[in-house]
N, C-alpha and C positions, 0 to 999 in steps of 0.2 A: 432434674440437676438444676432447674431454675426455683424448684418448689423450696419456700422459707427462705430464700435468699434475697438480699437488699441489692437494687440495681440502681445506678445512677448513670444517667444519659447527659453528656454536655450537648447543648443544642437540641433538646430533647421535642422543641414545640416544633420543629422542622416534620418535613413529610416524613424523612424515616423514624424519627423519633415517635412520632405517632403511632405509625404502623407498627413499629416495634413494641411498643406499649399495647396496643389491641390485641397483637399477637400473643403476647406473653399472658397478658391477661387473660385470654380465651383457652391457652393451651397448657398453662401452669397456674401454681399457688404461689405466687412470690409473696415474700413478707411486706415488701413496700418497693416502689419504682419512685426515684428522686428524677424530676424535669429538672436540669439546671440551666437556665438561659438566661439573657438580658433584656428580654423584652415582655413585659408585664402585661400587655395586652393580649398578645398572643398566649400566653400563660392561662389569662383569664378564658380566652375561647376555649383552649384544651380542657380547661377544668369544668367548662360548661358539656362539652364533647362527650367527657368523661364521667359524667356526675354521678352515674351507678356506681363507678369505681373508686369513689371520693375515700373511702378508708385505706385504700390500697396506694394512693398515689400522693406524694408530697410535691410543692412547685418552690424551687430555691431560686431565687432572683441573683444572677453573678454572671461573671464574665471569667472566661479560661484565662484573662490576662491576669487576673487576681488572685494570686496562690495563697494566699492567706483565707479568703472568701472560699476557696476551692477545697482546702483541709477542713474548713468546719463543716462544710455539704458533707466530707466524707465520711463523718464519725457513724461506723457502724457496717459502711458498705462492703459489701462482697465484691461486687463486679462493676465496672466501668465499661460503658461503651463511648467512645470519644467521636461523636458526629459533627461536633462545632467546627465550622471553618469559615473563611470569606471565599466562596466559590465562583464568583461570577467574573470570568476571565477579564473582559476591559475594564472592572471597578478594580481589580488587582493591579492591573498594569499604570491605571492613573492615581492608584493610591498604595503604591507598594509598600511603605512603611506600615501601614495599617493590616496589609496582608502578613507582613513579616512577624507581627506583634501578636496576631490572632493563630496563624499558622503555624509558625516555629516557635515562638514565645510561650503561647498557648498549650502547646504541646510537651514543651519542656516542663511547664507547670503541673500538667496533669501526672506526666511521670513524678517529679519530686514528691508531688501529693501523695500520690499512690503507694510510693515507697515508704511515706512516712506515717501513713494511715492505716495500716493493716489490710489492706485490699488484696485479693486472692488472684484477680484477673482483669486485664486489661485489654479491650478488642479495639483498635484504632480503624475508622473507615478511612479507606485511600482510594485513589482515582486512576484511570488509563493515563491522565495527564501526567501524573508523576513518572512515568515510562519515557524516557528519552524526552524530558521536557521543553516545549519550544515558547511557552509563556511563564509569567511568574508565577502564576497560581498551579502549575505543575511544578515548577521549582522549589515552591515553598512545602509543597507535598510531598517532593521527594526527600526533602530535609525532614520533614515528620516522620515518614516511614524509618528513616536510618536512626532516629532518635530512639522509635520506639522499638525497633529491634536491638540496638546498644544498651536499652535501659534492661535488658537481662542480664546484663554483666553486674549492673550493680545491687540485684535482688539477692544477690550471695546464695545461702540455703536455704532461704524461704521457699513457700510455694508459690509466691507471686510471679507471674509470667506476663509478658506482653507479645502481643500477636496483631496482624493486620487484614485486614480482606480488602481486596482488591474488585471494582467492579466501574464499568464507563457509565454514561446517563441512563438513568433509571426513564423507561419509558413512560413518557405522560408527564414528567417530571418537568417544573416551573424552569422556565429558560431553554429547554429543549425543544427539538423541531416538531413533536407532534402538536403542542399546544399552539405552536408558531403558525403551523398549517391550518389547525382547525380554526383562528381566529380569521385568518385569510379567507376560508370558507363560508364561516358565518356571517361575515360582512360581505358575503356574494361575489367572491372574487371566482375568476375562472382559469387561472393560472396559479402554479406554484413554484417559486421560484427555487432552482437547486443551485448550489454554489459551485459543485464539481460533480459531474455525471458519473465520476468514478469512486464517489464517497461510499463508504459503507459503515456501519454500527452494527455492533451487538444488542441483542434484545434481553433486557432484564427488569423483572417486575420489582416492586417494592416489596413485595412476600417473600421472592427469590434472594432478595438482598437481606432481608432479616433472617431467613433461614442458613444462610451462609455466615452470620454472624453467630448463630447459635452453635453450627458447627464448632466455628474456631473457639468457643467459649468450653466446649465437650472435649475437643481433642488438643488443642494448643499445648504445646511444651514449653515454647518459648521461641520466639524470633521469627517464626514461619508466615507467610504471606497466604492466605486461600485465595482461590480465584477459580470462581463456576465455570463449568462447562456450557456454555448457552449459544443459540443459533445468532446468526448474523443476518441483516437484511441490504438490501441495496437502497440508498435516499430515494432513488427514482421508484423503484417498488412502492416502497411507502407512498410516495405522492400520488400514483395510480391506485393504491389501496383506500387512499382517502378520499380521492376525486378522480375517480374513473374517467378516462379520455382526457386528462386537461392536459395544456399547455405547460412545458417544463423550461425555462428559459434558462439559461446556464448565466449564472452572475458574477461567478469569481469566490475563490475562498477567502473567507475573513482572516485578519491578523489573529495570530494564535492558535489557527486553527489545523487540526489534521485530516487526511484523506481517511484514515483507518483508526481504530481504537486498537492500540497494543496493550496488553496484558503481560505477555512474558516474552524476555527480548532473547536474542540469540546467546547473551552474555550470563544472563539467569538460567541458560537450559543445564549448565553445570551442575546444578543442585536443584532441579527442578523434577518433579516425578508427579506422575499420573495416576489419579483415582478413578473410579467408576465415573463419579459427576463432577469431578473438581480436579485442580492441580494445586500444589503444595510446593512452593518455593523456599527450599530451607535456607536459614542464613549461609552466607558463606564462611562467616569467621565466628566461632563458637567460643565463651571464654567460659565455661564450665562443664565438667564431665557431667554433672547432674542434668545440664540441660542439651548434653548431644543428642542429634536429631536420630531418630531411630525409623527411617520411612520403611512402609508396609508396601509402597503402591511400585508402580512401573517406572524406573529411570527413563527419560525424555532421552533421545537423541541428543548427540551433540550437534549445535546449531540449530536445533528447534527453536521455533519461535510461534507465539499464538496471537493471533490479531484478526479484527473482524474482516480483513481481507483475505486471510491465508485459512479461514475456518473450513472445517468440513461440511456443517451443517448450515444451510441455507432455507430461509424462510420465503416462501411462493408469495405473491399477492395475495391469494386467497388466504392463506395462513394469516399473512399480516390483517386481513380482515377480521378474522375471527379474534386473533387476540386484541384487537383494538375495542371488541363489546367488552374484554375481561379486564380490562386496565382497573389498576386500585384504585 
């Protein structure tokens, strides 16, 4: 499916972009992968990291806020993976206009450019924070998700479709709890602070996130939100896995933080179907018979929700320790 295709990744120098690039170059024979981002130094570092694939990679300096630059970069592109975003919750709260410009206006620009440039598929990365958002970052990503779903109405009778993949914090990613705990341990700390003893999270690796995006590229008809079935863990169990026997003072939940990662709400249950390894939330409004969903999975019960707190699959301390050894 990705063989002989040209793929552009917005925000491509980030953790996801690098993992996606490595995965695709290892498992497929793409014609070209274009890394579209605004930091020339990160591009320089990534060029060195992937120098053996220099014939397959192009590095394009640009910002999703600049629609004309996007259009220039999309010449001959088949697929777009939209990963660019301002993601740090406190930074978005303090700089709301900047978050809106990148996360909302940037999404609009990606959509407009894709519609105008003959792209075949667009997959946008979402987040659990877009579900019942309690902070500005989540609010901007909710709007972004709605924009990408609605974009299918403007694709007309073309083959272009827009879809979404949703997952929470990737295990070990920058700004998440694992490197935070590890930094304390590396500096000789004997206790790990817990914001709330009830807190849970999903466990997903970068590679699993990449595989979900590829599934969306292969299967989406337009407007779907893909969500992996993944295990949950308790933050207290993570602390014990990383520093067995440690003290765990409860320090209070942070502003804009949730107790659990929520992927499917009860309201979404009306259009959610379950598959072997994932859920799909189908669009509630369909603007074209060509894009009418044809689910083949099992309809979830009315009132169903999927969160890290009500999951049926949980990691033990020992299982977490094994997974920590395999982090991307």
